[in-house]
C-alpha positions in Angstrom: 8.8 -23.6 -39.9 7.3 -21.5 -37.1 10.0 -19.8 -35.0 10.0 -18.8 -31.3 12.5 -16.6 -29.4 13.0 -17.5 -25.8 15.1 -15.3 -23.4 14.0 -15.3 -19.8 15.4 -14.3 -16.4 12.7 -16.3 -14.6 13.3 -19.8 -15.9 10.4 -21.4 -14.0 8.6 -23.8 -16.4 10.6 -22.7 -19.4 12.1 -26.2 -20.2 8.7 -27.9 -20.3 7.3 -25.1 -22.4 10.3 -25.3 -24.9 10.0 -29.1 -25.1 6.3 -28.7 -25.9 7.1 -26.3 -28.7 9.7 -28.6 -30.2 7.2 -31.5 -30.1 4.8 -29.3 -32.1 7.6 -28.6 -34.7 8.7 -25.2 -33.7 12.2 -23.9 -34.2 13.6 -22.1 -31.1 16.1 -19.2 -30.8 17.6 -18.4 -27.4 20.2 -16.2 -25.7 22.8 -16.4 -22.9 21.7 -18.3 -19.7 18.4 -19.4 -21.3 20.3 -21.0 -24.2 22.5 -22.9 -21.8 19.6 -24.2 -19.7 17.7 -25.4 -22.8 20.8 -27.0 -24.3 21.5 -28.8 -21.1 17.9 -30.2 -21.2 18.8 -31.7 -24.6 17.0 -29.3 -26.9 18.3 -28.5 -30.3 18.1 -24.7 -30.6 19.6 -21.8 -32.4 21.8 -19.2 -30.6 20.9 -15.6 -31.1 24.0 -14.8 -33.1 23.1 -17.6 -35.6 20.2 -15.4 -36.5 21.6 -11.9 -36.1 25.0 -12.8 -37.7 26.5 -10.6 -35.0 27.9 -11.6 -31.7 26.7 -10.4 -28.3 28.7 -7.3 -27.3 29.3 -5.0 -24.4 28.9 -7.7 -21.7 25.5 -8.7 -23.1 24.1 -5.2 -23.2 23.5 -5.6 -27.0 22.3 -9.0 -28.3 18.7 -8.8 -29.5 18.7 -5.2 -30.7 19.0 -6.1 -34.3 17.0 -5.9 -37.6 17.0 -9.7 -37.9 15.1 -9.8 -34.6 12.9 -6.7 -34.7 12.2 -7.1 -38.4 11.0 -10.7 -37.8 8.7 -9.4 -35.0 7.3 -6.2 -36.5 6.6 -7.0 -40.2 2.9 -7.1 -41.0 2.1 -10.6 -42.3 -0.6 -9.3 -44.7 1.4 -6.4 -46.1 3.0 -7.1 -49.5 5.6 -4.4 -49.2 6.6 -5.7 -45.7 6.9 -9.3 -47.0 8.9 -8.2 -50.0 11.4 -6.3 -47.7 11.9 -9.2 -45.3 12.4 -11.7 -48.2 14.9 -9.3 -49.8 16.8 -8.9 -46.4 16.5 -12.7 -45.7 14.7 -12.0 -42.4 12.8 -14.9 -40.9 9.6 -14.2 -39.1 9.4 -14.7 -35.3 5.9 -15.8 -34.2 6.3 -16.3 -30.5 8.4 -14.3 -28.0 8.9 -15.5 -24.4 10.7 -13.0 -22.3 10.7 -11.6 -18.7 13.0 -8.8 -17.7 16.1 -8.3 -15.5 14.9 -8.2 -11.8 15.1 -4.4 -11.3 12.5 -4.5 -8.5 14.4 -7.1 -6.5 17.7 -5.5 -7.1 16.7 -2.0 -6.0 15.3 -3.4 -2.8 18.5 -5.3 -1.8 20.2 -4.1 1.3 23.5 -2.3 0.5 23.1 -2.6 -3.3 25.3 -0.3 -5.3 24.1 2.2 -7.8 26.1 0.4 -10.5 24.4 -2.9 -9.9 21.0 -1.2 -10.0 21.8 0.4 -13.4 23.1 -2.9 -14.8 19.7 -4.4 -14.0 17.8 -2.0 -16.2 16.8 -4.2 -19.1 17.0 -2.6 -22.6 16.7 -5.4 -25.1 13.9 -7.2 -23.3 11.4 -4.3 -23.2 12.2 -3.4 -26.8 11.6 -6.9 -28.0 8.3 -7.6 -26.1 6.9 -4.1 -27.0 7.6 -4.9 -30.6 5.9 -8.2 -30.4 3.0 -6.8 -28.5 2.6 -4.0 -31.1 2.2 -6.7 -33.7 -0.1 -8.9 -31.6 -2.4 -9.6 -34.5 0.4 -11.9 -35.8 2.8 -12.5 -32.9 2.3 -14.2 -29.5 4.3 -12.7 -26.6 4.5 -14.2 -23.2 5.9 -12.5 -20.1 4.2 -14.5 -17.4 5.0 -18.2 -16.8 1.4 -18.7 -15.8 0.4 -18.3 -19.5 2.6 -21.1 -20.8 -0.2 -23.7 -20.5 -2.8 -21.6 -22.2 -0.6 -21.0 -25.2 0.5 -24.6 -25.6 -3.0 -25.9 -25.3 -4.2 -23.6 -28.1 -1.3 -24.6 -30.3 -2.1 -28.3 -29.7 -5.8 -27.7 -30.5 -5.6 -25.5 -33.6 -1.9 -25.0 -34.5 -2.0 -21.3 -33.5 -3.1 -19.0 -30.7 -6.4 -17.1 -31.0 -6.5 -13.3 -31.5 -8.2 -13.0 -28.1 -5.3 -14.7 -26.4 -2.7 -12.6 -28.3 -4.5 -9.4 -27.4 -4.8 -10.5 -23.7 -1.0 -11.3 -23.7 -0.2 -7.9 -25.4 -2.2 -6.1 -22.7 0.0 -7.9 -20.1 3.1 -6.8 -21.9 2.3 -3.1 -21.8 1.2 -3.3 -18.2 4.5 -5.1 -17.4 6.7 -2.5 -19.2 4.8 0.4 -17.7 5.4 -1.1 -14.2 9.0 -1.7 -15.0 9.7 1.8 -16.3 7.7 3.3 -13.4 10.1 1.6 -10.9 13.1 3.0 -12.8 11.6 6.5 -12.9 10.8 6.3 -9.2 14.5 5.3 -8.5 15.8 8.3 -10.4 13.3 10.7 -8.9 14.5 9.6 -5.5 18.1 10.1 -6.6 17.1 13.7 -7.6 15.0 14.1 -4.5 12.1 15.1 -6.8 8.9 14.5 -4.8 6.7 16.2 -7.3 7.9 15.3 -10.9 6.3 16.9 -13.9 4.8 13.5 -14.9 3.7 11.3 -12.0 3.7 7.6 -12.6 2.7 5.0 -10.0 2.5 1.2 -10.0 0.7 -1.2 -7.8 0.4 -5.0 -7.8 -2.9 -6.7 -7.3 -3.1 -8.5 -3.9 -6.7 -9.7 -4.3 -10.0 -9.1 -5.9 -12.6 -8.1 -3.3 -16.1 -9.4 -3.1 -17.4 -5.9 -3.4 -16.5 -2.3 -2.5 -17.9 0.1 0.1 -21.3 -1.1 -0.9 -22.4 -4.5 -2.4 -23.1 -2.9 -5.9 -19.5 -1.6 -6.3 -16.7 -3.7 -7.7 -13.3 -3.5 -5.9 -9.8 -4.8 -5.7 -6.9 -4.4 -3.3 -3.5 -3.4 -4.8 -0.3 -3.1 -2.9 2.5 -0.7 -3.6 5.5 -2.1 -5.3 8.4 -2.4 -2.9 8.9 -3.1 0.8 6.0 -2.1 3.0 7.1 -3.3 6.4 4.5 -2.9 9.1 1.7 -2.3 6.6 -1.5 -4.3 6.0 -0.2 -5.5 2.7 2.7 -7.3 4.5 0.4 -8.9 7.1 -0.2 -12.6 7.3 -3.8 -13.8 7.8 -3.8 -16.5 10.5 -7.6 -17.0 10.6 -10.8 -16.0 9.0 -12.2 -15.2 5.5 -10.8 -12.7 3.1 -10.8 -9.0 4.1 -13.4 -6.8 2.5 -12.9 -3.3 1.1 -14.2 -1.7 4.3 -12.2 -4.1 6.5 -9.0 -3.0 4.7 -9.9 0.7 4.8 -10.7 0.5 8.5 -7.7 -1.6 9.3 -5.4 0.8 7.6 -7.0 3.6 9.6 -6.3 1.7 12.8 -2.7 1.1 11.8 -2.1 4.7 11.1 -3.4 5.7 14.6 -1.5 2.9 16.3 1.9 4.1 14.9 1.5 7.3 16.8 2.0 5.5 20.2 5.0 3.7 21.7 3.6 2.5 25.0 1.4 -0.6 24.9 -1.6 0.6 23.0 -4.9 -0.6 21.6 -6.9 1.2 18.9 -10.5 0.4 18.2 -11.8 1.6 14.8 -15.3 1.7 13.2 -16.0 3.1 9.8 -12.3 4.2 9.5 -12.5 6.4 12.6 -11.2 5.6 16.1 -13.9 4.7 18.6 -11.5 4.1 21.4 -7.8 4.5 22.1 -6.0 3.3 25.2 -2.4 3.2 26.4 -1.1 1.6 29.6 1.7 -0.3 31.3 0.3 -3.5 29.9 -1.7 -4.4 26.8 -4.5 -5.7 29.0 -4.8 -2.3 30.6 -4.7 -0.6 27.2 -7.5 -2.8 25.9 -9.8 -2.0 28.8 -9.2 1.7 28.3 -10.0 1.5 24.6 -13.1 -0.6 25.1 -14.4 1.6 27.9 -14.4 4.7 25.6 -17.3 3.4 23.5 -18.6 -0.1 24.3 -21.3 0.3 21.7 -19.4 1.5 18.6 -16.5 -1.0 19.0 -18.9 -3.9 18.5 -18.2 -5.3 15.0 -15.2 -3.1 14.6 -11.5 -3.5 14.3 -8.8 -3.8 17.0 -5.1 -3.0 16.4 -2.5 -3.7 19.0 1.2 -2.8 19.1 1.9 -5.7 21.5 1.3 -9.4 21.3 -2.3 -10.5 21.9 -2.2 -12.8 24.9 -4.7 -15.0 26.6 -6.1 -12.3 28.8 -6.8 -9.9 25.9 -8.1 -12.6 23.7 -10.7 -13.5 26.3 -11.8 -9.9 26.5 -12.0 -9.6 22.7 -13.9 -12.9 22.4 -16.6 -11.6 24.8 -18.0 -9.4 21.9 -18.2 -9.6 18.1 -15.1 -8.2 16.4 -14.4 -8.2 12.7 -10.6 -8.0 12.6 -7.7 -8.1 15.1 -4.3 -6.8 14.0 -1.2 -7.4 16.1 2.6 -8.1 15.8 1.9 -11.6 17.1 -0.6 -13.8 18.9 0.1 -16.3 21.6 -0.9 -19.9 21.0 -3.5 -19.5 23.8 -4.9 -16.4 22.2 -5.2 -18.1 18.8 -7.0 -21.0 20.3 -9.5 -18.7 22.0 -10.1 -16.3 19.1 -10.5 -18.9 16.4 -13.5 -20.3 18.2 -15.3 -17.7 16.2 -15.0 -18.6 12.5 -15.8 -15.1 11.1 -13.1 -13.1 13.0 -10.0 -12.3 11.0 -6.6 -12.4 12.7 -3.8 -10.6 10.9 -0.2 -10.8 12.1 1.9 -7.8 11.1 5.5 -8.4 12.3 6.8 -4.8 12.2 3.6 -3.1 13.1 5.3 -0.2 14.8 7.4 0.7 11.8 7.0 4.4 11.0 9.5 4.8 8.2 7.3 5.2 5.1 8.7 7.2 2.2 5.4 7.5 0.5 3.0 10.2 -0.4 -0.6 10.7 0.7 -3.0 10.6 -2.2 -6.7 11.4 -2.7 -8.6 10.6 -6.0 -10.8 13.4 -7.3 -12.9 13.5 -10.4 -10.5 13.9 -13.4 -7.4 14.0 -11.3 -5.5 13.2 -8.1 -4.3 15.2 -5.2 -0.9 14.3 -3.8 0.9 15.6 -0.7 3.5 14.6 1.9 2.2 12.3 4.6 1.4 14.1 7.9 4.2 12.7 10.0 5.0 15.8 12.1 3.2 15.7 15.4 4.5 19.0 17.1 6.7 21.9 16.3 9.5 23.1 18.6 7.7 26.2 19.9 4.7 24.7 21.8 3.5 27.5 24.0 1.3 27.7 27.1 -0.9 30.8 26.5 -3.0 30.8 29.7 -2.2 31.9 33.3 -2.3 28.3 34.4 0.4 25.9 33.1 -0.6 22.2 32.6 0.6 19.8 35.2 3.0 17.1 34.1 0.1 14.6 34.2 -2.2 16.9 32.2 0.6 17.4 29.6 1.0 13.7 29.2 -2.7 13.4 28.5 -2.7 16.4 26.2 0.0 14.8 24.0 -2.0 11.5 24.1 -5.2 13.4 23.0 -3.2 15.4 20.3 -2.0 12.1 18.8 -5.6 10.9 18.6 -7.0 14.1 17.3 -4.4 14.1 14.5 -6.0 10.9 13.1 -9.7 11.7 13.2 -11.8 13.4 10.6 -12.2 17.2 10.8 -13.7 19.1 12.5 -12.5 16.8 15.3 -11.9 17.0 19.0 -10.8 14.3 21.5 -11.3 14.2 25.3 -8.9 12.1 27.1 -7.9 11.2 30.7 -5.3 8.8 32.0 -4.0 7.9 28.5 -7.5 6.9 27.3 -9.9 8.5 25.0 -13.3 9.1 26.8 -15.1 11.2 24.2 -14.5 11.7 20.5 -16.3 14.3 18.3 -15.4 14.1 14.7 -16.4 14.9 11.1 -18.6 17.8 12.0 -19.1 21.0 9.9 -18.5 23.2 12.9 -16.3 22.8 16.0 -19.1 23.5 18.5 -21.0 20.4 17.4 -17.8 18.3 17.6 -17.3 19.5 21.2 -20.9 18.9 22.1 -20.7 15.3 20.8 -17.4 14.6 22.6 -18.8 15.9 25.9 -22.0 13.8 25.6 -19.9 10.7 24.9 -17.5 11.3 27.8 -20.4 11.5 30.2 -19.6 11.4 33.9 -15.9 10.6 33.2 -15.3 14.1 31.9 -14.3 15.8 35.2 -10.6 16.5 35.3 -10.0 15.4 31.6 -8.2 17.3 28.8 -9.2 18.0 25.2 -7.3 18.2 21.9 -8.7 20.0 18.8 -7.3 19.4 15.3 -7.9 23.0 14.4 -8.2 26.3 16.2 -11.3 27.6 18.0 -12.9 30.4 15.9 -15.0 31.6 18.9 -15.0 31.4 22.6 -18.3 29.5 22.8 -16.7 26.0 22.7 -14.3 27.0 25.6 -17.3 28.2 27.7 -19.0 24.8 27.2 -15.8 22.9 27.9 -15.1 24.9 31.1 -18.6 24.2 32.5 -18.2 20.5 31.6 -15.1 20.1 33.7 -12.2 20.1 31.1 -9.0 21.2 32.8 -6.6 21.6 29.9 -6.8 22.1 26.1 -4.3 21.7 23.3 -5.0 23.3 20.0 -3.2 24.9 17.0 -4.1 28.6 17.8 -4.1 31.1 15.0 -7.7 32.4 15.2 -8.3 36.2 14.9 -10.2 35.7 18.2 -7.4 33.9 20.0 -7.4 36.5 22.8 -11.1 36.0 23.5 -10.5 32.2 23.6 -7.6 32.5 26.0 -9.5 34.9 28.2 -12.4 32.4 28.4 -10.0 29.6 29.3 -8.5 31.8 32.1 -12.0 32.5 33.4 -12.5 28.8 33.9 -9.0 28.2 35.3 -8.1 26.0 32.4 -4.6 25.6 31.0 -4.3 26.0 27.2 -1.4 25.1 24.9 -0.9 26.3 21.4 0.9 23.9 19.0 1.0 26.3 16.0 0.5 23.3 13.8 -2.8 21.8 12.7 -3.8 18.3 11.7 -6.9 18.6 9.4 -7.9 15.2 8.0 -10.6 15.4 5.3 
């Protein structure tokens, strides 16, 4: 008689699966809570100690770690010596294992959970058992996902056994599952040890969706979310309207969110090709939208809007006057939803805690053959910000300098931002030299540039940019400083009556 071992934490669908096995003539072994559930459903089953000839001990910590279990899983069905051994030891083969593990992920995320409870939810017997079954997948079927019950039962009904393709598919799931499980445990212990750069880095992500394509139509792509709580992130958002997000939508939306989290006042961020094309803050979200839109009315078309306040009727009407791909916000009023959903292709994403800034995650960049990893750039300024020119920025100029600095922190280097009245009016970014970035920003600012301020993500290596900015009407500059020609740069700023602030911290973004 074929034998199955069933021991699951997630009992969804398990009774129906077990009933189907019994109808097909299978004998079932079970443990603990699963045994009780199946017995209550009227199933005649064996308890684990009937097979192991040894009781569960240590509060259930040891129950399946036994030669009668692992021998039945691991012996090679076509190996004469293996068969001789299990017959001599009176070990019965186990042909199906159904198991899912203690909920370590859910436990470690519980508010106020104790260290002892977390440790008790590290499963030992389960991973050992499913790894053993998966190693011997040529003969043993192992199921860790309830979604696979129907596939297995259907094959058993049709041919009396599962196919090798199915067993291999299920084994792959097992090793992915145990790798994910162990990664979560390793992450927990690394956090206990405050070990940000362990000798062996393991990461685990869960597939959110397969994407239609990647950056370009010929590239395959998927969206995976980090395991654990990601409050205020795109992966925690709720799509209220529109088709699925594309690879570029997700990348651009993430860029918009990162910029948005720099600002506390009502703020709108417009993004195109993962870079800001307009940022505005104001007393109201309507004022913020107008400022962001006015920065670059051309580039924002077909872009992404992120708001840190509810989208109301007034803002919805302004958004609806042009084509917009995605709108992110903590909420949408009923009137706003009615207005925006008139366009079927716009995506509306509600992210409840959109202003959350508490992310204990690293910044990563994939390179050929490896991965770069660093702390996220969360520090805006150091304590020793210094005015280095004769003229000190006015309070109003300083407000705009900080606003511009927040924006410059989130654009591609070399990057500069011209701002006035809490609005970007000219952005120059992604250039191979700072003069070109400055020239582009000035051109985009146009006639609005008089009396504005500028932020630069890196220092000015020469005074040429300062000369250009002074002639254009820039009144104050914020930059890291640290060039060997700082004195020449400061002297040029003084010549134009500009105020200049050194942050002594840079924000390169490559």
